[in-house]
Every structure is written in structure tokens, then in C-alpha cells.
MARKOL-170897 format. One record per residue (C-alpha): y, x, z; residue in one letter. Coordinates in steps of 0.1 Angstrom, whole numbers, plus 5000, padded with zeros to 4 digits. Example, Ala and Ser with C-alpha at 12.3 -4.5 7.8 and 13.67 -1.06 7.14 Angstrom:
<nodes>
y 4955 x 5123 z 5078 type a
y 4989 x 5137 z 5071 type s
</nodes>
This chain:
<nodes>
y 6896 x 9271 z 9116 type m
y 6927 x 9260 z 9134 type v
y 6954 x 9240 z 9114 type l
y 6988 x 9243 z 9129 type d
y 7015 x 9214 z 9117 type v
y 7053 x 9222 z 9126 type t
y 7084 x 9201 z 9119 type a
y 7122 x 9214 z 9127 type k
y 7154 x 9201 z 9120 type d
y 7177 x 9215 z 9097 type p
y 7194 x 9233 z 9126 type d
y 7159 x 9249 z 9133 type g
y 7152 x 9226 z 9162 type k
y 7114 x 9219 z 9169 type k
y 7109 x 9181 z 9166 type i
y 7072 x 9180 z 9165 type f
y 7039 x 9202 z 9163 type q
y 7004 x 9196 z 9165 type t
y 6969 x 9216 z 9157 type s
y 6935 x 9208 z 9148 type r
y 6903 x 9224 z 9152 type i
y 6878 x 9226 z 9128 type y
y 6843 x 9239 z 9140 type a
y 6805 x 9227 z 9145 type a
y 6808 x 9213 z 9183 type q
y 6772 x 9216 z 9201 type a
y 6760 x 9204 z 9233 type t
y 6732 x 9217 z 9257 type d
y 6714 x 9183 z 9246 type s
y 6715 x 9171 z 9286 type r
y 6749 x 9155 z 9282 type s
y 6780 x 9148 z 9260 type t
y 6799 x 9177 z 9273 type q
y 6810 x 9205 z 9247 type t
y 6786 x 9234 z 9254 type a
y 6800 x 9270 z 9248 type l
y 6783 x 9303 z 9241 type g
y 6754 x 9305 z 9222 type p
y 6727 x 9307 z 9255 type d
y 6737 x 9269 z 9260 type k
y 6741 x 9253 z 9225 type k
y 6713 x 9233 z 9218 type l
y 6724 x 9205 z 9195 type g
y 6751 x 9198 z 9173 type l
y 6769 x 9167 z 9180 type i
y 6796 x 9170 z 9155 type r
y 6809 x 9188 z 9126 type d
y 6842 x 9191 z 9119 type t
y 6843 x 9226 z 9101 type s
y 6856 x 9230 z 9065 type i
y 6826 x 9241 z 9043 type q
y 6834 x 9264 z 9013 type p
y 6844 x 9254 z 8980 type f
y 6847 x 9216 z 8992 type a
y 6882 x 9201 z 8994 type p
y 6892 x 9183 z 9027 type k
y 6923 x 9162 z 9028 type e
y 6941 x 9159 z 9060 type e
y 6966 x 9135 z 9070 type t
y 6993 x 9139 z 9096 type v
y 7015 x 9112 z 9106 type e
y 7049 x 9129 z 9119 type i
y 7073 x 9108 z 9145 type p
y 7106 x 9117 z 9137 type l
y 7139 x 9101 z 9154 type p
y 7157 x 9078 z 9130 type a
y 7191 x 9099 z 9124 type e
y 7167 x 9125 z 9110 type i
y 7170 x 9128 z 9068 type r
y 7157 x 9162 z 9066 type d
y 7130 x 9184 z 9079 type a
y 7115 x 9218 z 9074 type v
y 7076 x 9212 z 9073 type i
y 7054 x 9244 z 9081 type e
y 7014 x 9245 z 9076 type i
y 6998 x 9270 z 9089 type n
y 6956 x 9277 z 9085 type l
y 6939 x 9305 z 9101 type s
y 6907 x 9316 z 9109 type y
y 6904 x 9322 z 9148 type r
y 6868 x 9338 z 9161 type p
y 6881 x 9342 z 9193 type r
y 6912 x 9341 z 9214 type p
y 6937 x 9361 z 9204 type g
y 6922 x 9371 z 9166 type n
y 6945 x 9354 z 9141 type v
y 6934 x 9360 z 9106 type f
y 6960 x 9339 z 9086 type p
y 6943 x 9322 z 9055 type i
y 6971 x 9302 z 9040 type h
y 7005 x 9290 z 9050 type n
y 7031 x 9262 z 9034 type v
y 7068 x 9255 z 9042 type l
y 7085 x 9227 z 9022 type r
y 7120 x 9212 z 9031 type k
y 7113 x 9176 z 9028 type v
y 7143 x 9152 z 9023 type n
y 7139 x 9118 z 9042 type l
y 7168 x 9097 z 9031 type d
y 7156 x 9062 z 9030 type r
y 7187 x 9049 z 9010 type t
y 7178 x 9071 z 8981 type k
</nodes>
């Protein structure tokens, strides 16, 4: 699973972008280096995968220039089993007013 977060100003100029990958991370048990491929994975070192029917809350801090008062935030969650294969799961698009004087 991959979570992509993008922030744009009202003119459509991208001001922030990040991605987070949720998956089990494995090692070959000889080092802390992440191992890829089923023939090399001998032990799980971390599991950040999203579990079925279990809520998961994430916080993303977006540094914005002081002059920005409005932003368009887009969040995409997709399943990507291998490079090039993208299966969209959820998409959220919100216009946010950041006016600190109100």
C-alpha cells in the first residue's frame, strides 16, 4: 500500500509532495539491510502494513510558505504489488483555508 499526499496552491503549483509505503520489511537475518525477494527473506524486522478492518491514523505535517492562505490537498491510497501496477483504493481532495486571522 502506498499513501501519496500532495499540496498545491490555488493556482495549481505543487508546494508539497510525499509518499509513505506500508509493507512488511524483511531481512536476511545476517544484517539490518532490507532484503527483497522471497528467497532472501528470513525474518521480519518491521511491519508497517495496513491490517484489514483495523483503523490506522496518520499525521502529515505540510510546511507551507507564510503567504499561502488557501491550499488544495490531495490524498491517494493505492495498492502497488509491483512497479507499474497501480490499483487505486481511495482518493480524497480537499480545499483548505489557512487564513490565520479568522
